[in-house]
MARDODREN-30973 format. One line per field, with one value per atom (N, C-alpha, C): chain; atom name; x, y, z. Coordinates in steps of 0.2 Angstrom, whole numbers, padded with zeros to 4 digits. Example, Ala and Ser with C-alpha at 12.3 -4.5 7.8 and 13.67 -1.06 7.14 Angstrom:
cadena [A,A,A,A,A,A]
atomo [N,CA,C,N,CA,C]
xx [0066,0062,0066,0064,0068,0064]
yy [-0028,-0022,-0016,-0011,-0005,0000]
zz [0039,0039,0039,0035,0036,0039]
// end
This chain:
cadena [A,A,A,A,A,A,A,A,A,A,A,A,A,A,A,A,A,A,A,A,A,A,A,A,A,A,A,A,A,A,A,A,A,A,A,A,A,A,A,A,A,A,A,A,A,A,A,A,A,A,A,A,A,A,A,A,A,A,A,A,A,A,A,A,A,A,A,A,A,A,A,A,A,A,A,A,A,A,A,A,A,A,A,A,A,A,A,A,A,A,A,A,A,A,A,A,A,A,A,A,A,A,A,A,A,A,A,A,A,A,A,A,A,A,A,A,A,A,A,A,A,A,A,A,A,A,A,A,A,A,A,A,A,A,A,A,A,A,A,A,A,A,A,A,A,A,A,A,A,A,A,A,A,A,A,A,A,A,A,A,A,A,A,A,A,A,A,A,A,A,A,A,A,A,A,A,A,A,A,A,A,A,A,A,A,A,A,A,A,A,A,A,A,A,A,A,A,A,A,A,A,A,A,A,A,A,A,A,A,A,A,A,A,A,A,A,A,A,A]
atomo [N,CA,C,N,CA,C,N,CA,C,N,CA,C,N,CA,C,N,CA,C,N,CA,C,N,CA,C,N,CA,C,N,CA,C,N,CA,C,N,CA,C,N,CA,C,N,CA,C,N,CA,C,N,CA,C,N,CA,C,N,CA,C,N,CA,C,N,CA,C,N,CA,C,N,CA,C,N,CA,C,N,CA,C,N,CA,C,N,CA,C,N,CA,C,N,CA,C,N,CA,C,N,CA,C,N,CA,C,N,CA,C,N,CA,C,N,CA,C,N,CA,C,N,CA,C,N,CA,C,N,CA,C,N,CA,C,N,CA,C,N,CA,C,N,CA,C,N,CA,C,N,CA,C,N,CA,C,N,CA,C,N,CA,C,N,CA,C,N,CA,C,N,CA,C,N,CA,C,N,CA,C,N,CA,C,N,CA,C,N,CA,C,N,CA,C,N,CA,C,N,CA,C,N,CA,C,N,CA,C,N,CA,C,N,CA,C,N,CA,C,N,CA,C,N,CA,C,N,CA,C,N,CA,C,N,CA,C,N,CA,C,N,CA,C,N,CA,C,N,CA,C,N,CA,C]
xx [-0080,-0073,-0072,-0070,-0069,-0062,-0062,-0056,-0055,-0058,-0057,-0050,-0048,-0041,-0042,-0037,-0037,-0030,-0029,-0022,-0017,-0018,-0014,-0011,-0014,-0012,-0006,-0005,0001,0006,0006,0011,0017,0023,0029,0032,0035,0039,0046,0049,0056,0061,0060,0064,0062,0056,0054,0056,0056,0058,0066,0069,0077,0079,0075,0076,0075,0070,0068,0074,0076,0082,0088,0090,0096,0096,0090,0089,0090,0087,0088,0095,0099,0106,0110,0109,0113,0112,0106,0105,0107,0107,0110,0117,0121,0128,0129,0125,0126,0126,0122,0120,0125,0129,0134,0138,0139,0143,0139,0133,0129,0128,0127,0126,0119,0114,0107,0105,0103,0101,0095,0095,0089,0085,0079,0075,0068,0068,0061,0062,0059,0058,0051,0049,0042,0042,0037,0035,0028,0027,0021,0018,0012,0009,0004,0004,0000,-0004,-0010,-0014,-0016,-0015,-0017,-0022,-0028,-0033,-0030,-0031,-0029,-0021,-0017,-0010,-0008,-0011,-0009,-0006,-0002,0001,0008,0010,0017,0019,0025,0028,0034,0035,0040,0043,0049,0052,0055,0054,0057,0061,0067,0072,0073,0072,0073,0069,0063,0058,0059,0063,0064,0058,0057,0051,0051,0057,0058,0060,0055,0056,0060,0062,0065,0060,0059,0054,0056,0052,0053,0050,0044,0040,0035,0035,0032,0025,0021,0015,0016,0021,0022,0027,0030,0036,0034]
yy [-0081,-0080,-0072,-0071,-0064,-0061,-0056,-0053,-0046,-0045,-0038,-0038,-0032,-0031,-0027,-0028,-0025,-0022,-0018,-0015,-0020,-0026,-0031,-0034,-0034,-0036,-0032,-0026,-0022,-0021,-0025,-0024,-0029,-0027,-0030,-0033,-0039,-0041,-0037,-0038,-0035,-0038,-0044,-0048,-0045,-0044,-0042,-0035,-0030,-0024,-0024,-0028,-0028,-0030,-0035,-0038,-0032,-0028,-0022,-0017,-0016,-0011,-0013,-0020,-0023,-0022,-0024,-0024,-0017,-0012,-0005,-0003,-0004,-0002,-0005,-0012,-0015,-0012,-0011,-0008,-0001,0003,0010,0010,0005,0004,0003,-0001,-0003,0003,0008,0014,0020,0019,0024,0026,0033,0035,0036,0034,0035,0042,0045,0052,0054,0049,0051,0047,0050,0047,0043,0038,0034,0036,0038,0041,0037,0031,0028,0021,0019,0013,0011,0005,0003,-0003,-0004,-0010,-0012,-0018,-0020,-0026,-0026,-0031,-0034,-0041,-0044,-0050,-0051,-0056,-0061,-0068,-0073,-0077,-0078,-0082,-0089,-0091,-0098,-0099,-0093,-0094,-0088,-0082,-0077,-0071,-0068,-0062,-0063,-0059,-0058,-0051,-0050,-0043,-0043,-0038,-0037,-0030,-0029,-0023,-0021,-0015,-0013,-0007,-0007,-0001,0002,0009,0012,0011,0009,0007,0001,-0004,-0010,-0014,-0018,-0022,-0029,-0031,-0037,-0035,-0037,-0035,-0041,-0039,-0043,-0046,-0052,-0055,-0055,-0052,-0051,-0056,-0058,-0064,-0066,-0072,-0075,-0079,-0079,-0083,-0090,-0093,-0100,-0102,-0098,-0100,-0104]
zz [0110,0112,0114,0119,0122,0119,0115,0113,0116,0122,0125,0128,0128,0131,0138,0142,0148,0150,0155,0156,0157,0160,0162,0155,0150,0143,0141,0143,0141,0146,0151,0156,0154,0155,0154,0160,0160,0165,0165,0171,0171,0166,0165,0160,0153,0151,0144,0143,0149,0148,0147,0151,0150,0143,0140,0133,0128,0129,0125,0125,0131,0132,0129,0130,0127,0120,0117,0109,0107,0110,0108,0109,0114,0115,0110,0108,0104,0097,0095,0088,0088,0093,0093,0092,0095,0094,0086,0083,0076,0072,0074,0070,0072,0077,0079,0074,0073,0067,0061,0060,0054,0054,0048,0047,0049,0048,0050,0056,0061,0068,0067,0070,0071,0077,0076,0081,0083,0079,0080,0083,0088,0091,0092,0090,0092,0095,0099,0103,0101,0098,0096,0100,0102,0105,0101,0100,0095,0099,0098,0101,0095,0097,0092,0096,0094,0098,0099,0105,0107,0108,0107,0108,0113,0113,0118,0115,0119,0117,0114,0109,0107,0107,0109,0110,0105,0101,0096,0097,0096,0096,0089,0087,0080,0081,0078,0078,0072,0071,0065,0059,0061,0055,0052,0055,0053,0052,0046,0045,0048,0050,0054,0061,0066,0073,0077,0083,0087,0092,0092,0097,0104,0108,0115,0119,0117,0120,0115,0114,0108,0110,0106,0107,0107,0103,0102,0106,0110,0114,0121]
// end
């Protein structure tokens, strides 16, 4: 089984990028007015053999991410 990665594995569709930006905007609005600013956003790419790529966005160090595109979807 080949588990090598290539550049195309990290490319996002316009829809995926829009979903990430919408998630960030919505979460930022939830934190508006908080004393401490949230400065951290992460996007995680995960591969599961036989299922493919999953993309998850996390805001403010959250341990539960927002699924952008799923392996099982």
